[in-house]
DSSP file (Angstrom, degrees, kcal/mol; ACC not computed):
  #  RESIDUE AA STRUCTURE BP1 BP2  ACC     N-H-->O    O-->H-N    N-H-->O    O-->H-N    TCO  KAPPA ALPHA  PHI   PSI    X-CA   Y-CA   Z-CA
    1    1 A M              0   0    0      0, 0.0     2,-0.3     0, 0.0   132,-0.0   0.000 360.0 360.0 360.0 124.5   45.7   45.7  -30.0
    2    2 A S        -     0   0    0      1,-0.0     2,-0.5   131,-0.0     0, 0.0  -0.624 360.0-149.7 -81.4 136.5   45.2   45.0  -33.7
    3    3 A V        -     0   0    0     -2,-0.3     2,-0.4   130,-0.1   127,-0.0  -0.921  12.6-128.8-111.3 127.6   45.4   41.3  -34.6
    4    4 A N    >   -     0   0    0     -2,-0.5     3,-0.9     1,-0.1   129,-0.0  -0.603  12.1-147.1 -72.3 126.3   46.6   40.2  -38.1
    5    5 A A  T 3  S+     0   0    0     -2,-0.4    -1,-0.1     1,-0.2    -2,-0.0   0.777  97.4  51.0 -67.8 -26.4   44.0   37.8  -39.6
    6    6 A D  T 3  S+     0   0    0      2,-0.0    -1,-0.2    -3,-0.0     2,-0.2   0.584  84.4 111.8 -86.5 -10.5   46.8   35.9  -41.4
    7    7 A W    <   -     0   0    0     -3,-0.9   126,-0.0   123,-0.0    -4,-0.0  -0.443  47.4-168.0 -70.1 131.8   48.9   35.4  -38.3
    8    8 A K        -     0   0    0     -2,-0.2    -2,-0.0    29,-0.0    -3,-0.0  -0.984  22.0-122.6-119.4 128.1   49.2   31.9  -37.0
    9    9 A P        -     0   0    0      0, 0.0     2,-0.7     0, 0.0    53,-0.1  -0.342  15.2-129.8 -69.1 148.3   50.7   31.3  -33.6
   10   10 A R        -     0   0    0     51,-0.2    53,-2.8   119,-0.1    54,-1.6  -0.893  30.6-175.0 -97.5 117.0   53.7   29.0  -33.2
   11   11 A I  E     -ab  38  64A   0     26,-1.8    28,-2.8    -2,-0.7     2,-0.5  -0.951  11.8-162.0-117.5 130.0   53.0   26.6  -30.4
   12   12 A V  E     -ab  39  65A   0     52,-2.3    54,-2.6    -2,-0.5     2,-0.5  -0.953   6.5-167.4-111.0 127.4   55.5   24.1  -29.0
   13   13 A A  E     -ab  40  66A   0     26,-3.0    28,-3.4    -2,-0.5     2,-0.7  -0.958   8.2-159.0-117.8 115.9   54.2   21.1  -27.1
   14   14 A F  E     -ab  41  67A   0     52,-2.6    54,-3.2    -2,-0.5     2,-0.4  -0.848  22.3-170.4 -90.5 118.3   56.6   19.0  -25.1
   15   15 A C  E     -ab  42  68A   0     26,-2.7    28,-3.2    -2,-0.7    54,-0.2  -0.931  24.2-120.0-120.7 134.3   54.8   15.6  -24.5
   16   16 A C  E   > -a   43   0A   0     52,-1.6     5,-3.1    -2,-0.4     6,-0.4  -0.460  22.6-133.8 -64.6 135.7   55.7   12.7  -22.4
   17   17 A N  T   5S+     0   0    0     26,-2.4     5,-0.2     1,-0.2    -1,-0.1   0.857  98.8  47.3 -60.6 -39.2   56.1    9.5  -24.4
   18   18 A W  T   5S+     0   0    0     26,-0.5    -1,-0.2    25,-0.2    94,-0.2   0.782 130.2   3.3 -84.0 -28.8   54.1    7.3  -22.2
   19   19 A C  T  >5S+     0   0    0     92,-0.1     4,-2.4    -3,-0.1     5,-0.2   0.724 128.0  38.8-121.5 -64.6   50.9    9.3  -21.6
   20   20 A S  H  >5S+     0   0    0      1,-0.2     4,-2.3     2,-0.2    -3,-0.2   0.887 117.3  48.5 -67.0 -40.5   50.6   12.7  -23.4
   21   21 A Y  H  ><S+     0   0    0     -5,-3.1     4,-2.1     2,-0.2    -1,-0.2   0.899 113.4  48.8 -66.5 -37.4   52.1   11.6  -26.7
   22   22 A A  H  > S+     0   0    0     -6,-0.4     4,-2.5    -5,-0.2    -2,-0.2   0.858 109.3  53.6 -67.0 -34.4   49.8    8.5  -26.6
   23   23 A G  H  X S+     0   0    0     -4,-2.4     4,-2.2     2,-0.2    -2,-0.2   0.881 108.1  49.5 -64.7 -38.7   46.9   10.9  -25.8
   24   24 A A  H  X S+     0   0    0     -4,-2.3     4,-2.1     2,-0.2    -2,-0.2   0.890 110.7  50.6 -65.2 -39.3   47.8   12.9  -28.9
   25   25 A D  H  X S+     0   0    0     -4,-2.1     4,-2.8     2,-0.2    -2,-0.2   0.909 110.2  49.3 -64.0 -42.8   47.9    9.7  -30.9
   26   26 A L  H  X S+     0   0    0     -4,-2.5     4,-1.8     2,-0.2    -2,-0.2   0.890 109.0  52.7 -64.2 -39.0   44.5    8.7  -29.6
   27   27 A A  H  <>S+     0   0    0     -4,-2.2     5,-3.0     2,-0.2    -1,-0.2   0.912 112.4  46.0 -61.3 -42.3   43.1   12.2  -30.5
   28   28 A G  H ><5S+     0   0    0     -4,-2.1     3,-1.2     1,-0.2    -2,-0.2   0.921 113.7  46.1 -67.9 -44.2   44.4   11.7  -34.0
   29   29 A S  H 3<5S+     0   0    0     -4,-2.8    -1,-0.2     1,-0.3    -2,-0.2   0.750 112.2  52.2 -71.9 -21.7   43.2    8.2  -34.5
   30   30 A S  T 3<5S-     0   0    0     -4,-1.8    -1,-0.3    -5,-0.2    -2,-0.2   0.417 114.3-121.1 -88.4   0.7   39.8    9.3  -33.0
   31   31 A R  T < 5 +     0   0    0     -3,-1.2     2,-0.5     1,-0.2    -3,-0.2   0.835  56.1 157.5  60.8  36.8   39.7   12.1  -35.5
   32   32 A L      < -     0   0    0     -5,-3.0    -1,-0.2    -6,-0.2     2,-0.2  -0.821  38.3-127.6 -90.1 126.5   39.5   14.8  -32.8
   33   33 A A        +     0   0    0     -2,-0.5    90,-0.2    -3,-0.1    -5,-0.0  -0.501  35.6 162.8 -83.6 139.9   40.8   18.0  -34.2
   34   34 A Y        -     0   0    0     -2,-0.2    86,-0.1    88,-0.1    85,-0.1  -0.961  48.9 -81.8-144.4 152.4   43.4   20.3  -32.8
   35   35 A P    >   -     0   0    0      0, 0.0     3,-1.3     0, 0.0    91,-0.0  -0.088  22.7-134.4 -60.6 146.8   45.3   23.0  -34.7
   36   36 A A  T 3  S+     0   0    0      1,-0.2    -3,-0.0     3,-0.0     0, 0.0   0.528  97.1  84.1 -73.6  -5.5   48.2   22.2  -36.9
   37   37 A D  T 3  S+     0   0    0    -27,-0.1   -26,-1.8     2,-0.1     2,-0.6   0.673  71.2  92.1 -69.1 -16.2   49.9   25.2  -35.2
   38   38 A V  E <   -a   11   0A   0     -3,-1.3     2,-0.6   -28,-0.1   -26,-0.2  -0.717  62.0-164.3 -86.5 119.0   50.9   22.8  -32.4
   39   39 A K  E     -a   12   0A   0    -28,-2.8   -26,-3.0    -2,-0.6     2,-0.4  -0.913  13.0-147.6-103.6 116.6   54.3   21.2  -33.0
   40   40 A I  E     -a   13   0A   0     -2,-0.6     2,-0.5   -28,-0.2   -26,-0.2  -0.702  11.2-166.1 -92.1 132.3   54.8   18.2  -30.7
   41   41 A I  E     -a   14   0A   0    -28,-3.4   -26,-2.7    -2,-0.4     2,-0.4  -0.976  19.2-138.6-114.3 119.5   58.2   17.3  -29.3
   42   42 A R  E     -a   15   0A   0     -2,-0.5   -26,-0.2   -28,-0.2   -28,-0.1  -0.650  23.4-177.3 -84.3 126.3   58.2   13.8  -27.9
   43   43 A E  E     -a   16   0A   0    -28,-3.2   -26,-2.4    -2,-0.4   -25,-0.2  -0.908  34.9-125.9-120.6 149.3   60.1   13.4  -24.6
   44   44 A P  S    S-     0   0    0      0, 0.0   -26,-0.5     0, 0.0     2,-0.3   0.871  95.0  -5.7 -61.1 -35.7   60.7   10.2  -22.6
   45   45 A C    >   -     0   0    0    -29,-0.1     3,-1.7   -28,-0.1     4,-0.2  -0.982  69.3-114.8-155.2 152.4   59.3   11.9  -19.5
   46   46 A S  G >  S+     0   0    0     -2,-0.3     3,-1.4     1,-0.3    -1,-0.1   0.791 114.1  64.4 -62.6 -25.8   58.1   15.4  -18.6
   47   47 A C  G 3  S+     0   0    0      1,-0.3    -1,-0.3    -4,-0.0    34,-0.0   0.660  89.7  67.7 -73.1 -12.6   61.0   15.7  -16.1
   48   48 A R  G <  S+     0   0    0     -3,-1.7     2,-1.0     2,-0.1    -1,-0.3   0.547  74.8 101.4 -81.0  -6.1   63.4   15.5  -19.0
   49   49 A V    <   -     0   0    0     -3,-1.4    -6,-0.0    -4,-0.2   -35,-0.0  -0.701  67.4-150.5 -82.6 106.5   62.2   18.9  -20.2
   50   50 A N    >>  -     0   0    0     -2,-1.0     3,-2.1     1,-0.1     4,-0.9  -0.562  19.0-125.1 -72.1 136.8   64.9   21.2  -19.1
   51   51 A P  H 3> S+     0   0    0      0, 0.0     4,-2.0     0, 0.0     3,-0.2   0.786 111.4  66.5 -54.4 -25.7   63.5   24.8  -18.4
   52   52 A M  H 3> S+     0   0    0      1,-0.2     4,-2.7     2,-0.2     5,-0.2   0.815  92.1  61.2 -65.1 -28.5   66.2   26.0  -20.9
   53   53 A F  H <> S+     0   0    0     -3,-2.1     4,-2.0     2,-0.2    -1,-0.2   0.897 105.7  46.5 -62.5 -39.5   64.3   24.1  -23.6
   54   54 A I  H  X S+     0   0    0     -4,-0.9     4,-2.1    -3,-0.2    -2,-0.2   0.916 113.0  48.0 -70.2 -43.4   61.3   26.3  -23.0
   55   55 A L  H  X S+     0   0    0     -4,-2.0     4,-2.4     1,-0.2    -2,-0.2   0.897 111.7  51.0 -62.7 -38.8   63.4   29.5  -22.9
   56   56 A K  H  X S+     0   0    0     -4,-2.7     4,-2.2     2,-0.2    -2,-0.2   0.870 106.6  54.6 -66.9 -36.3   65.1   28.4  -26.2
   57   57 A A  H  <>S+     0   0    0     -4,-2.0     5,-2.6     2,-0.2     4,-0.2   0.927 110.9  45.3 -61.5 -44.6   61.6   27.8  -27.8
   58   58 A F  H ><5S+     0   0    0     -4,-2.1     3,-1.4     1,-0.2    -2,-0.2   0.910 111.7  52.4 -64.4 -41.0   60.6   31.3  -26.9
   59   59 A E  H 3<5S+     0   0    0     -4,-2.4    -1,-0.2     1,-0.3    -2,-0.2   0.866 107.2  53.0 -62.7 -35.2   63.9   32.6  -28.2
   60   60 A R  T 3<5S-     0   0    0     -4,-2.2    -1,-0.3    -5,-0.1    -2,-0.2   0.390 133.2 -83.6 -84.9   4.1   63.5   30.8  -31.5
   61   61 A G  T < 5S+     0   0    0     -3,-1.4   -51,-0.2     1,-0.3    -3,-0.2   0.535  72.1 152.8 114.4   6.7   60.1   32.3  -32.1
   62   62 A A      < -     0   0    0     -5,-2.6    -1,-0.3    -6,-0.2   -51,-0.2  -0.456  29.2-162.1 -69.2 139.8   57.5   30.3  -30.2
   63   63 A D  S    S+     0   0    0    -53,-2.8     2,-0.3     1,-0.3   -52,-0.2   0.672  77.1  10.0 -92.1 -20.9   54.4   32.2  -29.2
   64   64 A G  E     -b   11   0A   0    -54,-1.6   -52,-2.3    -7,-0.1     2,-0.4  -0.982  61.0-158.4-156.5 148.2   53.4   29.6  -26.6
   65   65 A V  E     -bc  12 105A   0     39,-2.7    41,-1.4    -2,-0.3     2,-0.4  -0.997   9.6-172.8-131.6 129.1   54.9   26.5  -25.0
   66   66 A I  E     -bc  13 106A   0    -54,-2.6   -52,-2.6    -2,-0.4     2,-0.5  -0.966   9.3-156.0-122.5 139.0   52.8   23.8  -23.3
   67   67 A L  E     -bc  14 107A   0     39,-2.8    41,-2.6    -2,-0.4     2,-0.4  -0.966  11.9-170.9-116.5 121.4   54.3   20.9  -21.3
   68   68 A C  E     +bc  15 108A   0    -54,-3.2   -52,-1.6    -2,-0.5     2,-0.2  -0.940  15.2 154.4-116.5 132.7   52.1   17.7  -21.1
   69   69 A G  E     - c   0 109A   0     39,-2.1    41,-2.2    -2,-0.4   -24,-0.0  -0.806  45.3 -65.7-142.0-177.7   52.9   14.8  -18.8
   70   70 A C        -     0   0    0     -2,-0.2     5,-0.2    39,-0.2    41,-0.1  -0.295  63.5 -89.6 -68.0 157.0   51.4   11.9  -16.9
   71   71 A H    >   -     0   0    0      3,-0.2     3,-2.7     1,-0.1     4,-0.2  -0.429  57.8 -87.0 -64.3 143.8   49.1   12.6  -14.0
   72   72 A P  T 3  S+     0   0    0      0, 0.0    -1,-0.1     0, 0.0     7,-0.1  -0.309 119.6  23.4 -54.9 131.8   51.0   12.9  -10.7
   73   73 A G  T 3  S+     0   0    0      5,-0.3    -2,-0.1    -3,-0.1     5,-0.0   0.193 111.4  75.7  94.5 -15.0   51.3    9.5   -9.2
   74   74 A D    <   +     0   0    0     -3,-2.7    -3,-0.2     3,-0.0     5,-0.1   0.210  60.9 137.4-110.6  13.2   51.0    7.7  -12.6
   75   75 A C    >   -     0   0    0      3,-0.5     3,-1.6    -4,-0.2   -30,-0.1  -0.361  55.7-137.8 -66.0 136.5   54.5    8.5  -14.0
   76   76 A H  T 3  S+     0   0    0      1,-0.3    -1,-0.1    -2,-0.1   -31,-0.1   0.799 108.7  48.0 -60.9 -30.1   56.2    5.6  -15.8
   77   77 A Y  T 3  S-     0   0    0      1,-0.1     2,-2.2     0, 0.0    -1,-0.3  -0.031 112.4-122.5-103.3  29.1   59.4    6.7  -14.0
   78   78 A S  S <  S+     0   0    0     -3,-1.6    -3,-0.5     1,-0.2    -5,-0.3  -0.402  94.0  19.5  70.9 -67.3   57.7    6.9  -10.6
   79   79 A T  S >> S+     0   0    0     -2,-2.2     4,-1.4     1,-0.1     3,-0.9   0.230  84.7 113.4-121.2  13.8   58.4   10.5   -9.6
   80   80 A G  H 3> S+     0   0    0      1,-0.3     4,-1.8     2,-0.2     3,-0.3   0.888  78.2  50.4 -57.9 -44.1   59.3   12.3  -12.8
   81   81 A N  H 3> S+     0   0    0      1,-0.2     4,-2.1     2,-0.2    -1,-0.3   0.708 102.3  61.6 -74.6 -15.9   56.3   14.6  -12.9
   82   82 A Y  H <> S+     0   0    0     -3,-0.9     4,-1.7     2,-0.2    -1,-0.2   0.897 106.2  47.0 -69.2 -40.0   56.9   15.7   -9.3
   83   83 A Y  H  X S+     0   0    0     -4,-1.4     4,-2.6    -3,-0.3    -2,-0.2   0.898 109.9  54.6 -63.3 -39.9   60.2   17.1  -10.4
   84   84 A T  H  X S+     0   0    0     -4,-1.8     4,-2.8     1,-0.2     5,-0.3   0.931 104.9  52.6 -59.8 -46.7   58.4   18.7  -13.4
   85   85 A R  H  X S+     0   0    0     -4,-2.1     4,-1.7     1,-0.2    -1,-0.2   0.899 111.7  45.7 -58.3 -42.3   56.0   20.5  -11.1
   86   86 A R  H  X S+     0   0    0     -4,-1.7     4,-1.6     2,-0.2    -1,-0.2   0.930 114.4  47.5 -67.4 -44.9   58.8   22.0   -9.0
   87   87 A R  H  X S+     0   0    0     -4,-2.6     4,-2.4     1,-0.2    -2,-0.2   0.911 111.8  49.4 -63.6 -42.1   60.9   23.0  -12.0
   88   88 A M  H  X S+     0   0    0     -4,-2.8     4,-2.8     1,-0.2    -1,-0.2   0.846 105.4  57.2 -69.7 -33.3   57.9   24.6  -13.8
   89   89 A A  H  X S+     0   0    0     -4,-1.7     4,-1.4    -5,-0.3    -1,-0.2   0.923 111.6  43.5 -60.6 -42.8   56.9   26.6  -10.7
   90   90 A L  H  X S+     0   0    0     -4,-1.6     4,-1.8     2,-0.2    -2,-0.2   0.898 113.1  51.8 -67.9 -40.6   60.4   28.1  -10.7
   91   91 A L  H  X S+     0   0    0     -4,-2.4     4,-2.8     1,-0.2     5,-0.2   0.907 105.9  54.8 -63.5 -41.3   60.4   28.7  -14.4
   92   92 A F  H  X S+     0   0    0     -4,-2.8     4,-2.1     1,-0.2    -1,-0.2   0.892 108.3  48.3 -61.4 -39.1   57.0   30.5  -14.3
   93   93 A S  H  X S+     0   0    0     -4,-1.4     4,-1.7     2,-0.2    -1,-0.2   0.870 112.0  49.8 -69.7 -33.5   58.3   33.0  -11.7
   94   94 A M  H  X S+     0   0    0     -4,-1.8     4,-2.0     2,-0.2    -2,-0.2   0.900 109.6  50.8 -69.6 -39.2   61.4   33.5  -13.9
   95   95 A L  H  X>S+     0   0    0     -4,-2.8     5,-2.5     1,-0.2     4,-0.8   0.893 108.8  52.0 -64.2 -38.9   59.3   34.1  -17.0
   96   96 A D  H ><5S+     0   0    0     -4,-2.1     3,-0.6    -5,-0.2    -1,-0.2   0.904 108.3  52.8 -60.0 -40.8   57.2   36.6  -15.0
   97   97 A Y  H 3<5S+     0   0    0     -4,-1.7    -2,-0.2     1,-0.2    -1,-0.2   0.880 110.2  45.6 -64.2 -39.7   60.4   38.4  -14.0
   98   98 A I  H 3<5S-     0   0    0     -4,-2.0    -1,-0.2     2,-0.1    -2,-0.2   0.525 122.1-104.1 -86.1  -3.6   61.6   38.7  -17.7
   99   99 A G  T <<5 +     0   0    0     -4,-0.8     2,-0.5    -3,-0.6    -3,-0.2   0.608  68.6 145.0 100.1  11.8   58.2   39.9  -18.8
  100  100 A V      < -     0   0    0     -5,-2.5    -1,-0.3    -6,-0.2    -2,-0.1  -0.738  56.8-109.8 -84.9 128.0   56.7   36.9  -20.6
  101  101 A E    >   -     0   0    0     -2,-0.5     3,-1.6     1,-0.1     4,-0.2  -0.232  19.4-125.6 -58.2 143.7   52.9   36.8  -20.0
  102  102 A R  G >  S+     0   0    0      1,-0.3     3,-1.2     2,-0.2    -1,-0.1   0.799 105.6  64.4 -61.4 -31.8   51.8   34.0  -17.7
  103  103 A G  G 3  S+     0   0    0      1,-0.2    -1,-0.3    25,-0.1    29,-0.1   0.557  85.3  74.1 -72.3  -7.5   49.3   32.7  -20.3
  104  104 A R  G <  S+     0   0    0     -3,-1.6   -39,-2.7   -40,-0.1     2,-0.4   0.612  97.2  48.5 -83.7 -11.4   52.1   31.8  -22.8
  105  105 A T  E <   +c   65   0A   0     -3,-1.2     2,-0.3    -4,-0.2   -39,-0.2  -0.949  64.6 170.9-127.7 149.9   53.2   28.7  -20.8
  106  106 A R  E     -c   66   0A   0    -41,-1.4   -39,-2.8    -2,-0.4     2,-0.4  -0.991  22.7-149.6-155.6 148.8   51.1   25.9  -19.4
  107  107 A V  E     +c   67   0A   0     -2,-0.3     2,-0.3   -41,-0.2   -39,-0.2  -0.991  23.3 178.2-119.0 130.4   51.6   22.5  -17.8
  108  108 A E  E     -c   68   0A   0    -41,-2.6   -39,-2.1    -2,-0.4     2,-0.6  -0.978  25.1-139.7-132.6 145.7   48.9   19.9  -18.3
  109  109 A W  E     +c   69   0A   0     -2,-0.3     2,-0.4   -41,-0.2   -39,-0.2  -0.927  30.8 168.7-106.0 114.1   48.5   16.3  -17.1
  110  110 A V        -     0   0    0    -41,-2.2   -87,-0.2    -2,-0.6     2,-0.1  -0.990  19.6-149.3-130.5 124.3   47.0   14.1  -19.9
  111  111 A S    >   -     0   0    0     -2,-0.4     3,-1.5   -41,-0.1     7,-0.2  -0.361  32.4-103.2 -87.7 172.0   46.9   10.3  -19.8
  112  112 A A  T 3  S+     0   0    0      1,-0.3   -86,-0.2   -94,-0.2     3,-0.2   0.754 121.1  53.5 -65.5 -24.7   47.1    8.0  -22.8
  113  113 A A  T 3  S+     0   0    0      1,-0.2     2,-0.5     2,-0.1     3,-0.3   0.413  90.1  82.1 -90.5   2.2   43.3    7.4  -22.5
  114  114 A E    <>  +     0   0    0     -3,-1.5     4,-2.2     1,-0.2    -1,-0.2  -0.448  41.4 141.4-108.7  59.3   42.4   11.1  -22.6
  115  115 A G  H  > S+     0   0    0     -2,-0.5     4,-2.3     1,-0.2    -1,-0.2   0.882  76.2  52.1 -64.0 -38.9   42.5   11.9  -26.4
  116  116 A A  H  > S+     0   0    0     -3,-0.3     4,-2.4     1,-0.2    -1,-0.2   0.884 109.6  49.4 -66.1 -38.1   39.5   14.1  -26.0
  117  117 A K  H  > S+     0   0    0      2,-0.2     4,-3.0     1,-0.2     5,-0.2   0.907 109.1  52.5 -67.5 -39.8   41.2   16.0  -23.2
  118  118 A F  H  X S+     0   0    0     -4,-2.2     4,-2.4     1,-0.2     5,-0.2   0.941 111.5  46.3 -59.3 -47.3   44.4   16.4  -25.3
  119  119 A S  H  X S+     0   0    0     -4,-2.3     4,-2.4     1,-0.2    -2,-0.2   0.922 114.3  47.4 -61.1 -45.4   42.4   17.9  -28.1
  120  120 A R  H  X S+     0   0    0     -4,-2.4     4,-2.6     2,-0.2    -2,-0.2   0.912 111.8  50.0 -62.7 -44.3   40.4   20.2  -25.8
  121  121 A V  H  X S+     0   0    0     -4,-3.0     4,-2.6     2,-0.2    -2,-0.2   0.923 112.4  47.0 -61.5 -45.3   43.6   21.4  -24.0
  122  122 A M  H  X S+     0   0    0     -4,-2.4     4,-2.5    -5,-0.2     5,-0.2   0.910 112.6  49.0 -65.7 -41.9   45.4   22.2  -27.3
  123  123 A N  H  X S+     0   0    0     -4,-2.4     4,-2.0    -5,-0.2    -1,-0.2   0.910 113.8  47.1 -63.1 -41.7   42.4   24.0  -28.8
  124  124 A D  H  X S+     0   0    0     -4,-2.6     4,-2.2     2,-0.2    -2,-0.2   0.910 112.9  48.8 -64.7 -42.4   42.0   26.1  -25.6
  125  125 A F  H  X S+     0   0    0     -4,-2.6     4,-2.4     2,-0.2    -2,-0.2   0.916 111.2  48.5 -66.9 -42.5   45.7   26.9  -25.4
  126  126 A V  H  X S+     0   0    0     -4,-2.5     4,-2.4     2,-0.2    -1,-0.2   0.899 111.6  50.5 -64.7 -39.6   45.9   27.9  -29.1
  127  127 A A  H  X S+     0   0    0     -4,-2.0     4,-1.9    -5,-0.2    -1,-0.2   0.900 110.3  50.4 -63.2 -39.5   42.8   30.2  -28.6
  128  128 A Q  H  X S+     0   0    0     -4,-2.2     4,-1.9     2,-0.2    -2,-0.2   0.906 111.4  47.5 -65.1 -41.8   44.5   31.7  -25.5
  129  129 A I  H  X S+     0   0    0     -4,-2.4     4,-2.0     2,-0.2    -2,-0.2   0.886 109.3  53.6 -68.1 -38.2   47.7   32.4  -27.5
  130  130 A R  H  < S+     0   0    0     -4,-2.4    -1,-0.2     1,-0.2    -2,-0.2   0.893 108.8  50.4 -60.8 -38.7   45.7   33.9  -30.4
  131  131 A E  H  < S+     0   0    0     -4,-1.9    -2,-0.2     1,-0.2    -1,-0.2   0.883 111.0  48.1 -66.8 -38.7   44.0   36.2  -27.9
  132  132 A L  H  < S-     0   0    0     -4,-1.9    -1,-0.2     1,-0.2    -2,-0.2   0.800 103.9-150.1 -70.9 -28.5   47.4   37.3  -26.4
  133  133 A G     <  -     0   0    0     -4,-2.0    -1,-0.2    -5,-0.1    -2,-0.1  -0.345  41.9 -12.4  87.9-172.0   48.8   37.9  -29.9
  134  134 A E  S    S-     0   0    0      1,-0.1     2,-1.4    -4,-0.1     3,-0.2  -0.299  70.8-112.2 -65.9 145.7   52.4   37.6  -31.2
  135  135 A N        +     0   0    0      1,-0.2     4,-0.4   -74,-0.2    -1,-0.1  -0.643  50.5 157.5 -81.5  93.2   55.1   37.2  -28.6
  136  136 A V     >  +     0   0    0     -2,-1.4     4,-1.0     2,-0.2    -1,-0.2   0.696  60.6  69.7 -91.7 -20.0   57.0   40.5  -29.0
  137  137 A K  T >4 S+     0   0    0      1,-0.2     3,-0.7     2,-0.2     4,-0.3   0.961 109.2  34.0 -61.7 -51.5   58.6   40.6  -25.5
  138  138 A V  G >> S+     0   0    0      1,-0.2     3,-1.1     2,-0.2     4,-0.8   0.724 106.5  73.0 -76.9 -20.5   60.9   37.7  -26.3
  139  139 A G  G 34 S+     0   0    0     -4,-0.4     3,-0.3     1,-0.3    -1,-0.2   0.789  88.7  61.6 -62.1 -26.9   61.2   38.9  -29.9
  140  140 A D  G << S+     0   0    0     -4,-1.0    -1,-0.3    -3,-0.7    -2,-0.2   0.785 102.5  51.6 -68.2 -26.6   63.3   41.7  -28.6
  141  141 A L  T <4 S+     0   0    0     -3,-1.1    -1,-0.2    -4,-0.3    -2,-0.2   0.698  91.0  96.8 -82.6 -19.7   65.8   39.2  -27.4
  142  142 A R  S  < S-     0   0    0     -4,-0.8     2,-0.4    -3,-0.3   -82,-0.1  -0.358  81.9-111.5 -73.5 150.2   66.1   37.3  -30.7
  143  143 A C        -     0   0    0    -84,-0.1     2,-0.4    -2,-0.1    -1,-0.1  -0.678  31.3-142.6 -77.9 128.3   68.9   38.0  -33.1
  144  144 A K              0   0    0     -2,-0.4    -1,-0.0     1,-0.1    -4,-0.0  -0.763 360.0 360.0 -94.2 137.8   67.5   39.7  -36.3
  145  145 A E              0   0    0     -2,-0.4    -1,-0.1     0, 0.0    -2,-0.0   0.436 360.0 360.0 -92.6 360.0   69.0   38.7  -39.6
């Protein structure tokens, strides 16, 4: 597969307000680099991310979607990330069914004190998406202008 050197992946990151978004803030204030290709969407809790949001991100041209939340047991809303785990397991099987590669989606648990982990996770995910290349499977579903 030939890779265009100018191509930059579109990455959407849904981040929990209380942990992962604070981890991203800590990574930024600590001057830990992660690619500008990552567009962060701040959510009150990871359980508020409807699986349709992820499908819509792919439909709108995302090459990869990552969902970051609090560690299980540390959720600000008690059990939110347990709901997230169940929903994402079902979503992953649905994405497999429609032909989206498994590596294009990921769930990570990042706390507010883990800025270095947030940076590392984002760098690893962007490298993985670059290796997979442009998302052409879902591109077939998009309306072309």
